N, C-alpha and C positions, 0 to 999 in steps of 0.2 A: 565699567567694571567687567572683569572676566566672567563670562556666562557660566563657566564650568567650575563648580567648587572643587577643592582639592580631594582627589579620590582617596588617598590614604587617610585623611581626616574623616571622611565619610565612613570608611571601614571601621575606624576606631570608635566613632560615634555609635554605630550599630552594635558593636560589641559591648560598649559601656552600657547602652540602653538595655541590652539583653540581660546583662548581669546585674544591673542597677548597683554596681559597685566598681570603683576605679581599680582597687587592688586586684580583684578577681579578673577584671578585664585585662589589666597589665600582664598578669600571669598567663592568661590565655593567648595574648598576642606576643608574649616573650619580649615585652618592653618594660621600662621602668615606669613607676607611677608618674614621675615628672614628665616623661615623654608622652604618656597618655594625656595628661592634663594640658600639655602644650598643644597637642593636636585638637583637643576640644576647644581651647581658647582661640586657636587659629580659625576653626570653623565658625565659632560664634562671632568673631571679628568679621569674617566674610559676609555672614548674613546680617549682622548689625543688631542681633538680639540674642538673649541667652537661650540655650537649648536644655539646660538642666537647672534645677533649683538645688542649691547646696544647703544641707542641713547638718546638724551636729551628728546625727546617726547615719548619714548617707546622702544620696542624691535621688531626685525624682525628675521626670521629664516635665518641661513647661508645655503649654498648649501648642507652641510652635514645634517643639520636639516631638510631641505626640503626632502632629500632622506629617512630619518628615519621615518618621520611622517606618510606617507601612509601605511608603513609596520606595524607600531604600531596600527593604526586605524583598519586595517583589522584583526590583531591578537586579539585585544580587542573585536571586534565585534564577532569573532568566539567563543571566550571564553564566552561572554555574551549569545550567541545563545545556546551553549552547556549547560551552567548553567541553562538557562530557561527550556531547554528540560529535563534535569535531575531532576530539581525540580518538573516539571509537572508530570514526571513519578513516583515520590514518592507518589502522591496523586491520580492519575488516571491510568487506564489501557488503553493503546493505542493498537488498533487492526487494521491491514491492511487486507482488504477483496476484492477480485476481484468482480466486479459488477455481474458477472454471478452467483456467490455463494450467493448473498444477499437473493435470494428467500429462500434458505435453512436455512441460519443462522439467518435472522432477527427475526423470531418468537422466536428463542432460546435466542437471546440477550435480547428481551423484558422480557421473563420470568426470565432470569438470573438477570436482573436489579431489577425486582420485589422482588426477594428473597435476593438480595445482594445490598441493597440501599447504603451501606457504601463503595461500590467500584464503583466509577464513571468509566464508560466505554466509551471511545471515539473511534468511528469506522470511518475509512477512506476508501472509496471505490476507486478502481483503475481498469484500463484496464489491468494492469500487473498481471502476474500469479506467480511472484517470489518476494523475499524480500532480502535486504542486511542490516542486523542489524547493521553493522559497519557504514553505511552511512545514514540509515533511522531511524527516531525517533519513532520506534514502539517496544512495549513489545512483541508482538506476531503477527502472520499472518496466513492466510489461503492461501496455495499455491497449485499449480497444478503440480502433479507428485512428486515423492519422492525426497527430496533435497539431494544433494551429500555431503553437508557440515556435517562432523562428529561431529561438535561442536553444532549441533542443536538437540533438542528433537523433534521428529516427531510422531504425533498420526494420524493414518489413520482414516479419517472421513467417507468417502464413495467413491465408485467407480461409474463412469458414467455408465448408462444404456441407450444407444442411440437407438432411433427409430424415424421414421417419426411421426409428429404430425400436425394436422390441425384443423380448426374450423369445428364444426358439420355441418355448412351450406354447406360446400364443398361436404360432403357425401350426404346431402339432394338433392343437385343439380345434382350430377354425379352418385349417387348410390354407392354400395360397390366398394371400390378402388381396382383396379388390377394393375398388372405391366404395362399393356397398358394404363390404365387411368393415372397412375403416369407419364408416358412418356409425357403426354400432359399438365401436371401441371407446374406451376411456382415453381421452387425450391428455397427455402430461405436458404442461406448459413450463418452459424455463423462465418465463417472465409473467408478471401479473397482468400485463396488457394483452397477452396472447398473440403478439405481433408475429412471432416466428411461424406459428401454425397458420395464421391468416395469410402470410406472404407465400408460404410453401403451397397451400391449397390453390391460391391464384396462379402461381407459377406452374403447377402441375395441370391446371385446367379442370380441377375437380369441382363438382357441384354437390349440394345437399350434405355438406360436412359442417356440422355445428361447432365452429371454432370457439364459441363462447362457453362451451361446456368443458367438463374435465377438471383436473386438479392442477393448481398453480404452485410453482416453487420460486425460490429467490434466485436460483442459479441454474445454468445448464447442467452442471455436474449433478445437482440433486435430482433433477428430472430424469437424467439418464440412469442414475442409480436406481430410481424407482422402476424404470423400464426393465432393468436387468432382473428385478425381482418379480416381474410378470404382472405389475399393477396396471399396465396400459402401454400405449404407444407414445414415445417422446420424439420431439424434434432433436436430432443429435448432429454433432459435427463429426464428419467422417475422420478428421485428423485427431481430434481430441478423444474420440471413442474408438480409435483404431485398435488399441490393445484388447478391449472387450470384444470387438468384432473378430479379431484374429483368434481369440480364445473361445469363440462361439458362445460367449455370454449374451451377445446381441446379434441380431440379424437385421439386414436392410430389406424390408418387404417390397420396396419399390425401387425402380432404377432411376427415378428422377432425383437429381442432386442439384440444389439451388445454391448459387454463390451468395455468400453473406459478407459481413464486415471482416476487417483484417486486424491482426494483432501485430504490435510493433514493440521492439526493444528500444527504449529511449533513455537518454541521459543528457545533462547540460553540456553544451559545446565547451563551456569554460573549463570543464574537468576532463575533456576528451584525452588529454595527454597523460592521465593517470595510468600507470602500467597495469594495475589490477582491472580497471575498466576495459582497457584494450584487450586484455587476455580473455575476459568473459565475452566481449563482443566478437572476437575472432572465433571463440568456441561455438557460440550460438549461430554464427554465420554459416557453419557447416550444415545446419539444418533448416536454413531460411528458405523461403518460397522460390528464390532464384535457383536453388539447387534441387528443389522438389516440385515438379509440375503438378498442379491440381487437376483432378478429373471432374469436370462439370458436365452433367448429363441432363438433358431435358427430353420430355416426350415429344 
């Protein structure tokens, strides 16, 4: 026996079951009542058991029909969702971006849209630093660290340059910051595990800095925003915080800059020939690390 039941008959069955009435189902499907009845009989013949009980006042589902209906509804819903997602991707470019990278990419997105008005770009921000193109409805993404999936094209955008940052008012209040001064400051952590501050303190060769203290945030962006308001000293990325540094909302009290992880622009190799992806890739390539050399300083 053919393992796949007739799709059209399944669609008719779901519609009849929803309306509990052949006449209303026929009107909804733009078919005759006879055509609807024939599709139901075809499906019942395929399964070898009735799906409806016929009564003088209408029809009701048999126990077998009750079992089949929720499976069909879920399947049709998933097909509709996938179809909607694929149709949307035909006309717009969907990009997943971690919130901490928005400072870097947002001006570039604005300029890209100005030059490519015919390519609608939909950006979704997230706390995640990875992407699963098999399960998520994105054309491309910015991710943290080199992806292991060999089926992805990955363009290195930039590497982190981590150093403490704080509001100028803290230096005005305490003077030039030293290791001793830092030990009395509130540390602002971009992660719950405090790994960035711990790594930087070791890299700088500082001692007697309690990296277990301070305030923790969920993202680098939140920690840096707290620093701009004078709440403490955050570990910031010189690239992501460059605008605040240029505007003197933030200052770098130490010269020591530690290399961190890298950000990549990624998308499936199978879709690499899409014109909209190629256009965005070429645009971001203007700003990638190959064209901007990082400044890494150690004591």
